[in-house]
DSSP file (Angstrom, degrees, kcal/mol; ACC not computed):
  #  RESIDUE AA STRUCTURE BP1 BP2  ACC     N-H-->O    O-->H-N    N-H-->O    O-->H-N    TCO  KAPPA ALPHA  PHI   PSI    X-CA   Y-CA   Z-CA
    1    1 A M              0   0    0      0, 0.0     2,-0.6     0, 0.0    12,-0.0   0.000 360.0 360.0 360.0 127.6  -37.5   83.7   31.7
    2    2 A C        -     0   0    0      0, 0.0    12,-0.9     0, 0.0     2,-0.6  -0.931 360.0-146.8-113.8 119.1  -35.5   83.6   34.9
    3    3 A I  E     -A   13   0A   0     -2,-0.6    10,-0.2    10,-0.2     3,-0.1  -0.746  15.9-177.9 -84.3 122.1  -32.1   85.2   35.1
    4    4 A L  E     -     0   0A   0      8,-2.6     2,-0.3    -2,-0.6    -1,-0.2   0.783  60.0 -24.0 -92.4 -30.5  -29.9   83.1   37.5
    5    5 A G  E     -A   12   0A   0      7,-0.8     7,-2.3     2,-0.0     2,-0.4  -0.949  50.7-149.2-175.9 156.4  -26.7   85.2   37.4
    6    6 A M  E     +A   11   0A   0     -2,-0.3     2,-0.3     5,-0.2     5,-0.2  -1.000  17.5 164.5-140.9 139.0  -24.7   87.7   35.5
    7    7 A S  E >   -A   10   0A   0      3,-2.1     3,-1.3    -2,-0.4    -2,-0.0  -0.903  67.1 -18.4-156.0 123.6  -21.0   88.3   35.2
    8    8 A E  T 3  S-     0   0    0     -2,-0.3     3,-0.1     1,-0.3    12,-0.0   0.860 128.1 -41.8  51.7  48.0  -18.9   90.3   32.7
    9    9 A G  T 3  S+     0   0    0      1,-0.2    11,-3.0    10,-0.1     2,-0.4   0.593 114.6 112.7  80.0   9.7  -21.5   90.4   29.9
   10   10 A L  E <   -AB   7  19A   0     -3,-1.3    -3,-2.1     9,-0.2     2,-0.4  -0.952  45.0-167.9-116.8 137.2  -22.6   86.8   30.3
   11   11 A V  E     -AB   6  18A   0      7,-2.7     7,-3.1    -2,-0.4     2,-0.6  -0.985  13.5-146.3-125.9 132.7  -26.1   85.9   31.5
   12   12 A Q  E     +AB   5  17A   0     -7,-2.3    -8,-2.6    -2,-0.4    -7,-0.8  -0.884  25.2 174.7 -98.5 119.3  -27.2   82.4   32.6
   13   13 A V  E >   -AB   3  16A   0      3,-2.6     3,-1.3    -2,-0.6   -10,-0.2  -0.960  61.0 -39.4-131.3 113.0  -30.9   81.9   31.7
   14   14 A D  T 3  S-     0   0    0    -12,-0.9     3,-0.1    -2,-0.5    -1,-0.1   0.833 126.1 -32.8  41.7  54.7  -32.7   78.6   32.2
   15   15 A G  T 3  S+     0   0    0      1,-0.2    49,-2.4    48,-0.1     2,-0.4   0.604 119.8  99.9  84.1  11.9  -29.8   76.3   31.1
   16   16 A C  E <   -BC  13  63A   0     -3,-1.3    -3,-2.6    47,-0.2     2,-0.6  -0.973  61.1-144.2-128.4 145.0  -28.3   78.6   28.5
   17   17 A L  E     -BC  12  62A   0     45,-2.9    44,-2.9    -2,-0.4    45,-1.2  -0.950  29.3-174.0-107.1 115.4  -25.3   80.9   28.7
   18   18 A L  E     -BC  11  60A   0     -7,-3.1    -7,-2.7    -2,-0.6     2,-0.4  -0.771  21.9-128.8-112.5 152.9  -26.0   84.1   26.7
   19   19 A S  E     -B   10   0A   0     40,-2.3    38,-1.9    -2,-0.3    40,-0.5  -0.858  28.7-173.4-100.0 134.8  -23.8   87.1   25.8
   20   20 A V  E     - C   0  56A   0    -11,-3.0     2,-0.4    -2,-0.4    36,-0.2  -0.880  15.2-144.5-126.5 159.2  -25.2   90.5   26.5
   21   21 A T  E     - C   0  55A   0     34,-2.6    34,-2.4    -2,-0.3     2,-0.3  -0.977  23.8-119.3-122.6 135.3  -24.1   94.1   25.7
   22   22 A E  E     - C   0  54A   0     -2,-0.4     2,-0.6    32,-0.2    32,-0.3  -0.568  27.1-127.6 -73.6 134.3  -24.6   97.0   28.0
   23   23 A E  E     - C   0  53A   0     30,-3.2    30,-0.5    -2,-0.3     4,-0.1  -0.736  25.2-175.6 -84.8 119.6  -26.7   99.7   26.4
   24   24 A G        +     0   0    0     -2,-0.6    -1,-0.1    28,-0.1     3,-0.1   0.569  56.7  75.9 -94.7 -10.5  -24.9  103.0   26.7
   25   25 A E  S    S-     0   0    0      1,-0.1    18,-0.1    18,-0.0    17,-0.1  -0.630  95.6 -84.1-100.1 158.7  -27.5  105.4   25.2
   26   26 A P        -     0   0    0      0, 0.0     2,-0.3     0, 0.0    -1,-0.1  -0.339  48.2-157.3 -57.9 141.2  -30.7  106.7   26.9
   27   27 A M        -     0   0    0     -4,-0.1    11,-3.2    -3,-0.1    12,-0.7  -0.925   5.8-160.4-125.6 149.3  -33.5  104.2   26.5
   28   28 A F  E     -D   37   0B   0     -2,-0.3     2,-0.3     9,-0.2     9,-0.2  -0.867   5.4-165.3-128.0 158.4  -37.3  104.8   26.6
   29   29 A T  E     -D   36   0B   0      7,-2.1     7,-3.0    -2,-0.3     2,-0.4  -0.940  37.7 -92.8-135.5 159.6  -40.4  102.8   27.2
   30   30 A H  E     +D   35   0B   0     -2,-0.3     5,-0.2     5,-0.2     2,-0.2  -0.616  51.7 177.5 -73.7 127.6  -44.1  103.5   26.6
   31   31 A G  E >   -D   34   0B   0      3,-3.3     3,-1.0    -2,-0.4    -1,-0.0  -0.509  47.0 -84.0-117.6-171.4  -45.7  105.0   29.7
   32   32 A R  T 3  S+     0   0    0      1,-0.2     3,-0.1    -2,-0.2    -2,-0.0   0.807 128.1  33.0 -65.9 -30.0  -49.1  106.3   30.7
   33   33 A H  T 3  S-     0   0    0      1,-0.3     2,-0.3     2,-0.0    -1,-0.2  -0.138 128.6 -75.7-120.7  36.6  -48.3  109.8   29.3
   34   34 A G  E <  S+D   31   0B   0     -3,-1.0    -3,-3.3     2,-0.0    -1,-0.3  -0.767  93.2   1.0 107.4-154.3  -46.1  108.9   26.3
   35   35 A L  E     -D   30   0B   0     -2,-0.3     2,-0.4    -5,-0.2    -5,-0.2  -0.484  61.3-160.7 -75.1 140.0  -42.4  107.9   26.4
   36   36 A E  E     -D   29   0B   0     -7,-3.0    -7,-2.1    -2,-0.2     2,-0.3  -0.973  20.9-118.6-121.9 137.3  -40.7  107.5   29.7
   37   37 A L  E     -D   28   0B   0     -2,-0.4    -9,-0.2    -9,-0.2    -7,-0.0  -0.573  19.8-167.3 -75.1 128.1  -36.9  107.6   30.2
   38   38 A L  S    S+     0   0    0    -11,-3.2   -10,-0.1    -2,-0.3    -1,-0.1   0.794  83.4  27.7 -85.0 -31.2  -35.5  104.3   31.7
   39   39 A N    >   +     0   0    0    -12,-0.7     3,-1.8     1,-0.1     4,-0.2  -0.622  63.4 170.5-134.4  74.6  -32.0  105.6   32.5
   40   40 A P  G >  S+     0   0    0      0, 0.0     3,-1.5     0, 0.0     4,-0.4   0.726  71.1  73.8 -62.6 -22.8  -32.0  109.3   33.1
   41   41 A G  G > >S+     0   0    0      1,-0.3     5,-2.8     2,-0.2     3,-1.3   0.754  81.0  73.7 -61.2 -22.8  -28.4  109.4   34.4
   42   42 A R  G X 5S+     0   0    0     -3,-1.8     3,-1.1     1,-0.3    -1,-0.3   0.772  86.6  61.5 -64.1 -26.1  -27.3  108.9   30.8
   43   43 A F  G < 5S+     0   0    0     -3,-1.5    -1,-0.3     1,-0.2    -2,-0.2   0.710 109.1  42.1 -74.5 -17.9  -28.1  112.5   30.0
   44   44 A Q  G < 5S-     0   0    0     -3,-1.3    -1,-0.2    -4,-0.4    -2,-0.2   0.171 118.7-111.2-106.2  15.4  -25.6  113.6   32.6
   45   45 A Q  T < 5S+     0   0    0     -3,-1.1     2,-0.3     1,-0.2    -3,-0.2   0.821  74.7 139.1  57.4  33.3  -23.0  111.0   31.5
   46   46 A L      < -     0   0    0     -5,-2.8     2,-0.6    -6,-0.1    -1,-0.2  -0.816  46.2-148.5-106.4 148.2  -23.6  109.2   34.8
   47   47 A V        -     0   0    0     -2,-0.3     2,-0.4    -3,-0.1     3,-0.0  -0.936  12.8-170.9-118.7 107.2  -23.9  105.4   35.3
   48   48 A Y    >>  -     0   0    0     -2,-0.6     3,-1.8     1,-0.1     4,-0.7  -0.836  25.8-131.7 -95.9 133.8  -26.2  104.4   38.1
   49   49 A E  G >4 S+     0   0    0     -2,-0.4     3,-1.0     1,-0.3    -1,-0.1   0.872 106.6  48.4 -53.4 -43.8  -26.0  100.7   39.0
   50   50 A R  G 34 S+     0   0    0      1,-0.2    -1,-0.3    -3,-0.0    -3,-0.0   0.554 108.8  55.4 -78.1  -6.5  -29.8  100.3   39.0
   51   51 A E  G <4 S+     0   0    0     -3,-1.8    -1,-0.2   -12,-0.1    -2,-0.2   0.476  76.8 119.4 -99.3  -5.3  -30.2  102.1   35.6
   52   52 A R    <<  -     0   0    0     -3,-1.0     2,-0.4    -4,-0.7   -28,-0.1  -0.435  46.9-164.2 -66.5 129.2  -27.8   99.8   33.7
   53   53 A L  E     -C   23   0A   0    -30,-0.5   -30,-3.2    -2,-0.2     2,-0.3  -0.922   5.4-167.5-118.4 141.6  -29.6   98.1   30.8
   54   54 A F  E     -C   22   0A   0     -2,-0.4     2,-0.4   -32,-0.3   -32,-0.2  -0.941   2.3-161.1-127.8 147.7  -28.4   95.1   28.9
   55   55 A R  E     -C   21   0A   0    -34,-2.4   -34,-2.6    -2,-0.3     2,-0.2  -0.971  30.2-104.8-129.8 148.2  -29.6   93.6   25.7
   56   56 A F  E     -C   20   0A   0     -2,-0.4   -36,-0.2   -36,-0.2   -38,-0.0  -0.506  25.9-159.1 -66.4 129.3  -29.0   90.2   24.2
   57   57 A N  E     -     0   0A   0    -38,-1.9    -1,-0.1    -2,-0.2   -37,-0.1   0.258  45.9 -99.5-100.9  13.2  -26.5   90.5   21.4
   58   58 A G  E    S+     0   0A   0    -39,-0.3     2,-0.6     1,-0.2   -38,-0.1   0.400  83.1 122.9  93.5  -3.2  -27.4   87.3   19.5
   59   59 A A  E     -     0   0A   0    -40,-0.5   -40,-2.3     2,-0.0     2,-0.6  -0.837  39.9-168.5-101.4 122.9  -24.7   85.0   20.9
   60   60 A V  E     -C   18   0A   0     -2,-0.6   -42,-0.2   -42,-0.2     3,-0.1  -0.945   5.8-176.8-103.2 116.8  -25.6   81.7   22.7
   61   61 A L  E     -     0   0A   0    -44,-2.9     2,-0.3    -2,-0.6   -43,-0.2   0.693  61.4  -5.2 -91.8 -20.5  -22.4   80.5   24.3
   62   62 A G  E     -C   17   0A   0    -45,-1.2   -45,-2.9     2,-0.0     2,-0.4  -0.944  50.4-162.7-171.2 149.1  -23.6   77.3   25.8
   63   63 A V  E     +C   16   0A   0     -2,-0.3     2,-0.3   -47,-0.2   -47,-0.2  -0.999  17.9 168.8-137.1 137.8  -26.7   75.1   26.4
   64   64 A W        -     0   0    0    -49,-2.4     2,-0.3    -2,-0.4    -2,-0.0  -0.958   9.5-171.0-144.8 162.9  -27.0   72.3   28.9
   65   65 A T        -     0   0    0     -2,-0.3     2,-0.3   -49,-0.0   -50,-0.0  -0.978  28.6-107.2-149.9 157.6  -29.7   70.1   30.3
   66   66 A D              0   0    0     -2,-0.3    -2,-0.0     1,-0.1     0, 0.0  -0.697 360.0 360.0 -86.7 142.4  -30.2   67.5   33.1
   67   67 A V              0   0    0     -2,-0.3    -1,-0.1     0, 0.0     0, 0.0   0.392 360.0 360.0-108.3 360.0  -30.6   63.9   32.0
């Protein structure tokens, strides 16, 4: 899946326009030694640009294809 661009909660992915929601809570992933925190700034109520995580909220706003 290739993300082509993102603006204001919308993501363009391979000919589809999807709606996403920013995740505001701390998130974890499985690491070599158990769970690892993906966005540690959230515990200090800080928002670091490179720690911002988004999830697909189930809405497909548009689909197109070349003919």
